[in-house]
C-alpha positions in Angstrom: -8.5 2.9 0.1 -12.0 4.4 0.3 -13.7 7.5 1.5 -16.4 7.5 4.2 -19.2 9.9 3.3 -19.3 12.3 6.2 -23.1 12.6 5.9 -23.4 9.0 7.2 -21.7 9.9 10.5 -23.5 11.5 13.5 -23.1 15.3 13.3 -21.5 16.9 16.3 -21.9 20.7 16.7 -20.1 21.0 20.0 -16.4 20.7 20.5 -15.3 17.2 21.1 -12.4 14.9 21.9 -11.3 12.4 19.4 -9.1 9.4 19.9 -7.1 7.4 17.3 -6.4 4.0 18.8 -4.2 2.2 16.3 -2.0 4.1 14.0 -1.0 4.0 10.4 0.7 6.7 8.2 -2.6 8.0 6.6 -4.5 8.6 9.8 -4.2 12.4 9.7 -5.8 12.6 6.3 -8.4 9.9 6.8 -9.4 9.8 10.5 -9.2 13.4 11.6 -12.0 14.1 9.1 -14.2 11.8 11.2 -14.4 14.5 13.9 -14.0 17.8 12.0 -15.1 19.8 15.0 -12.6 18.1 17.4 -10.4 20.5 19.2 -7.9 17.7 20.0 -7.0 14.2 19.1 -5.1 11.4 20.8 -3.1 9.1 18.6 -2.3 5.8 20.3 0.0 2.9 19.3 1.9 0.2 21.0 4.9 0.7 18.7 7.1 3.7 19.8 8.4 4.2 16.2 4.7 4.6 15.0 4.1 7.1 17.8 7.2 9.1 16.8 6.1 9.0 13.1 2.6 10.2 14.0 4.0 13.1 16.0 6.2 14.0 13.0 3.2 13.8 10.6 1.1 15.9 12.9 3.9 18.5 12.9 4.2 18.4 9.1 0.4 18.7 8.7 0.1 21.7 11.1 -2.0 20.0 13.7 0.7 19.1 16.3 -0.8 21.4 18.9 -4.1 19.5 18.7 -2.7 16.0 18.6 -1.3 14.1 21.6 0.7 11.0 20.7 0.7 8.3 23.3 2.6 5.0 23.4 0.0 2.5 24.9 -1.3 -1.0 24.4 -4.9 -0.1 23.6 -6.2 1.8 26.6 -3.6 0.8 29.1 -2.0 4.3 29.3 -5.0 6.3 28.2 -7.5 8.0 30.5 -10.7 9.8 29.6 -13.8 9.6 27.5 -14.1 10.4 23.8 -16.8 11.3 21.3 -15.1 9.3 18.5 -12.7 6.4 18.6 -11.2 5.1 15.4 -9.5 1.8 15.3 -7.7 0.1 12.4 -6.6 -3.1 14.1 -4.3 -5.8 12.7 -6.2 -8.3 10.6 -4.1 -11.3 11.3 -4.4 -13.4 14.5 -0.8 -14.6 14.4 2.1 -13.9 16.8 4.2 -10.9 15.7 7.8 -11.8 15.2 9.0 -8.2 15.7 7.7 -4.7 16.5 7.0 -4.0 12.8 4.7 -7.0 12.6 2.6 -5.7 15.5 1.0 -3.4 12.9 -0.4 -6.4 11.0 -0.6 -9.2 13.5 -2.4 -9.6 16.8 -1.9 -13.0 18.5 -5.3 -14.6 19.0 -6.8 -11.1 18.6 -5.9 -10.4 22.2 -5.5 -6.6 21.6 -8.8 -6.4 19.7 -10.5 -8.3 22.6 -8.9 -5.8 25.1 -10.2 -3.0 23.0 -13.8 -4.2 23.1 -13.5 -5.0 26.8 -12.6 -1.3 27.5 -14.1 0.7 24.7 -17.5 1.4 26.3 -15.8 2.9 29.4 -14.0 5.4 27.1 -16.9 6.5 25.0 -19.0 9.5 26.0 -22.8 9.2 25.7 -23.7 9.3 22.1 -20.1 8.6 21.1 -19.2 6.1 18.4 -16.4 3.9 17.1 -15.2 3.8 13.5 -13.7 0.4 12.9 -11.7 -0.5 9.8 -11.5 -4.3 9.1 -11.7 -6.8 6.3 -12.5 -10.3 5.2 -8.8 -11.2 5.2 -9.3 -11.2 9.0 -11.7 -13.3 11.1 -14.9 -11.3 10.6 -17.0 -13.9 12.5 -14.8 -13.4 15.6 -15.1 -9.6 15.2 -18.9 -9.9 15.1 -18.8 -12.0 18.3 -16.7 -9.3 20.0 -19.1 -6.5 18.9 -22.1 -8.5 20.1 -20.5 -9.3 23.5 -19.6 -5.7 23.9 -23.3 -4.8 23.5 -22.6 -2.6 20.5 -24.6 -2.0 17.3 -22.7 -2.3 14.0 -23.4 -0.7 10.7 -21.2 -0.9 7.6 -20.8 2.6 6.2 -18.2 2.0 3.5 -16.7 -1.0 1.8 -14.5 -2.0 -1.1 -13.6 -5.4 -2.6 -10.0 -5.8 -3.8 -8.7 -8.7 -5.9 -5.1 -9.6 -5.1 -3.5 -12.7 -6.8 -6.9 -14.1 -7.7 -8.3 -13.7 -4.2 -11.1 -11.2 -3.3 -11.0 -9.5 0.0 -13.6 -6.9 1.2 -12.4 -4.1 3.5 -15.0 -2.1 5.3 -15.6 0.6 7.8 -18.2 0.0 10.5 -19.9 2.5 12.7 -20.3 1.1 16.2 -22.7 2.6 18.7 -24.3 1.6 21.9 -27.5 -0.5 21.5 
């Protein structure tokens, strides 16, 4: 959809841990670049089929030894602290009708709220979150969650797409401690 200029992200010269919190098929290509010096990554999803697909993709891309795939509802089955957390949450606040819809719907944004309630405990000092979201979701609610979590937000990439006469802007935000 868009590329994040790596020069806009904090530079890490040490080895670091990297956590992928919500999965989609392109995460290896897009997100692993967010932490090029990472010696390991954790890919997390609530959907067991997505976790299995991620493990298969890691194997095909030659990074399986560095990627641990975990079935978890946000941080519920995840311990540890990370330098980088990438989240691409569902944009819709509706109730998912089946496991497939969990990728695009999050009833009342309950998973997103859990993410912000727990994220600070899982970030190392000077760590950051890369958040993918868009105006087809409730951006005002997202901003409230970011503020309540005490995080600073900066848009580092965005693109507007017109679909069936409707514009939607999708963006990547860099979230850091205040």
